[in-house]
Backbone bond lengths (Angstrom), bond angles and torsions (degrees), N, CA, C in turn:
res aa  C-N    CA-C-N  psi(-1)  N-CA   C-N-CA  omega(-1)  CA-C   N-CA-C  phi
1 M - - - 1.379 - - 1.526 113.08 -
2 T 1.256 119.04 138.49 1.489 122.93 176.99 1.479 110.66 -128.94
3 S 1.280 114.90 143.33 1.410 123.82 177.18 1.560 112.06 -95.91
4 K 1.315 115.65 -9.57 1.408 123.21 -177.76 1.498 111.06 -113.39
5 A 1.368 116.52 62.78 1.537 124.06 -173.90 1.467 105.85 -80.84
6 L 1.296 114.71 113.94 1.488 124.95 168.50 1.496 111.55 -113.29
7 E 1.308 116.73 156.85 1.423 121.72 175.53 1.565 110.53 -57.37
8 G 1.293 115.84 129.36 1.465 117.47 -178.43 1.558 114.53 95.89
9 D 1.306 118.68 -14.57 1.472 122.41 -177.76 1.553 112.08 -61.53
10 Q 1.280 114.72 -39.70 1.467 115.84 -179.34 1.470 115.57 -60.49
11 E 1.332 113.91 -38.58 1.475 119.75 177.37 1.523 112.29 -70.08
12 I 1.274 113.47 -32.43 1.488 119.12 -178.04 1.534 104.90 -73.09
13 C 1.255 121.04 -46.17 1.484 124.11 177.66 1.511 112.16 -58.17
14 R 1.240 113.35 -48.92 1.561 118.34 179.00 1.547 106.83 -59.86
15 A 1.283 119.69 -46.85 1.440 119.66 -177.39 1.522 110.48 -60.14
16 D 1.314 119.28 -27.31 1.463 123.82 -177.76 1.539 107.31 -91.92
17 D 1.267 120.54 22.10 1.423 127.51 175.73 1.456 118.28 64.13
18 M 1.311 116.68 27.04 1.528 121.55 167.63 1.491 106.85 -68.54
19 D 1.345 120.44 141.83 1.424 122.29 -178.79 1.548 114.47 -85.81
20 D 1.281 115.96 -9.41 1.500 121.02 176.79 1.534 105.95 -166.65
21 Y 1.373 112.35 176.10 1.516 120.30 -178.82 1.469 105.54 -150.55
22 I 1.288 114.50 141.76 1.500 122.95 171.30 1.573 106.79 -147.56
23 G 1.368 113.05 127.32 1.430 115.26 178.54 1.493 112.60 -112.89
24 K 1.367 116.24 156.78 1.478 117.90 176.35 1.480 111.06 -86.68
25 P 1.301 120.24 156.86 1.425 127.52 -10.11 1.453 111.75 -66.88
26 V 1.305 118.47 152.05 1.410 122.28 -176.13 1.530 109.11 -134.31
27 G 1.349 116.91 143.45 1.522 120.66 -176.00 1.570 104.84 -119.96
28 G 1.328 111.43 174.21 1.445 122.80 -174.42 1.522 111.22 -49.16
29 P 1.306 119.09 -54.77 1.470 121.33 -174.39 1.548 112.64 -55.56
30 T 1.366 115.52 -40.34 1.427 121.23 -174.11 1.591 105.89 -72.21
31 I 1.302 118.23 -39.10 1.445 118.49 178.73 1.501 110.92 -68.35
32 A 1.319 117.96 -38.97 1.457 121.50 174.34 1.410 113.48 -58.09
33 A 1.295 118.40 -50.21 1.456 123.46 -178.22 1.557 113.08 -62.30
34 T 1.344 114.10 -41.39 1.470 116.92 176.58 1.542 110.39 -68.86
35 L 1.196 123.89 -38.60 1.509 126.47 -179.96 1.461 109.88 -68.68
36 T 1.449 116.63 -33.78 1.470 121.40 179.46 1.596 107.78 -69.01
37 R 1.303 117.86 -39.51 1.404 122.80 175.86 1.465 115.33 -59.51
38 A 1.380 109.97 -43.73 1.510 118.72 179.20 1.542 112.44 -65.87
39 A 1.366 110.37 -41.48 1.564 114.52 176.86 1.516 113.49 -59.13
40 E 1.439 113.05 -38.80 1.417 117.73 -178.27 1.463 111.59 -67.20
41 R 1.373 115.28 -41.20 1.458 115.39 173.83 1.507 117.28 -59.92
42 L 1.299 114.25 -40.61 1.431 119.39 176.75 1.545 113.80 -65.82
43 A 1.356 114.34 -43.73 1.482 113.44 179.34 1.527 110.78 -64.51
44 C 1.303 119.48 -36.90 1.389 124.18 177.50 1.551 111.10 -64.05
45 A 1.252 116.85 -38.39 1.538 119.84 177.57 1.500 110.45 -69.42
46 V 1.273 115.61 -41.08 1.535 117.54 175.26 1.491 114.06 -62.03
47 Q 1.364 116.67 -43.90 1.367 123.43 178.06 1.573 114.96 -58.47
48 F 1.318 109.62 -44.25 1.529 116.04 -175.20 1.498 110.67 -105.98
49 N 1.387 119.46 13.07 1.437 123.51 175.24 1.521 112.38 49.07
50 T 1.313 114.17 50.44 1.578 120.63 -178.46 1.596 104.67 -130.90
51 S 1.308 108.94 176.60 1.473 118.20 171.94 1.491 108.60 -64.54
52 P 1.417 116.89 148.63 1.461 116.46 175.88 1.595 117.92 -65.43
53 I 1.269 112.30 -11.30 1.416 114.96 179.57 1.566 113.65 -100.27
54 E 1.305 116.47 -26.49 1.486 121.03 -179.80 1.368 115.85 -56.90
55 G 1.243 127.63 128.82 1.491 125.95 173.66 1.432 115.79 71.68
56 Y 1.358 121.34 14.47 1.480 123.40 -177.84 1.514 104.43 -103.14
57 A 1.329 115.68 125.97 1.421 117.19 179.27 1.520 109.26 -91.23
58 H 1.354 116.57 134.10 1.497 114.48 175.59 1.512 109.93 -76.12
59 T 1.351 108.08 142.87 1.535 114.85 -179.56 1.481 108.89 -122.62
């Protein structure tokens, strides 16, 4: 999460291998979607015994 959200920051963060991005101000639906993506990565990692980031395609 970043409190200094500027246009283009999401792309910069993704290019630096961050697995997701959320900027402030943030509301319930955004938090829910971000946590859902994180849970999907974790579930996939548990299923395939890998890192939560390995083999996960950003959408």
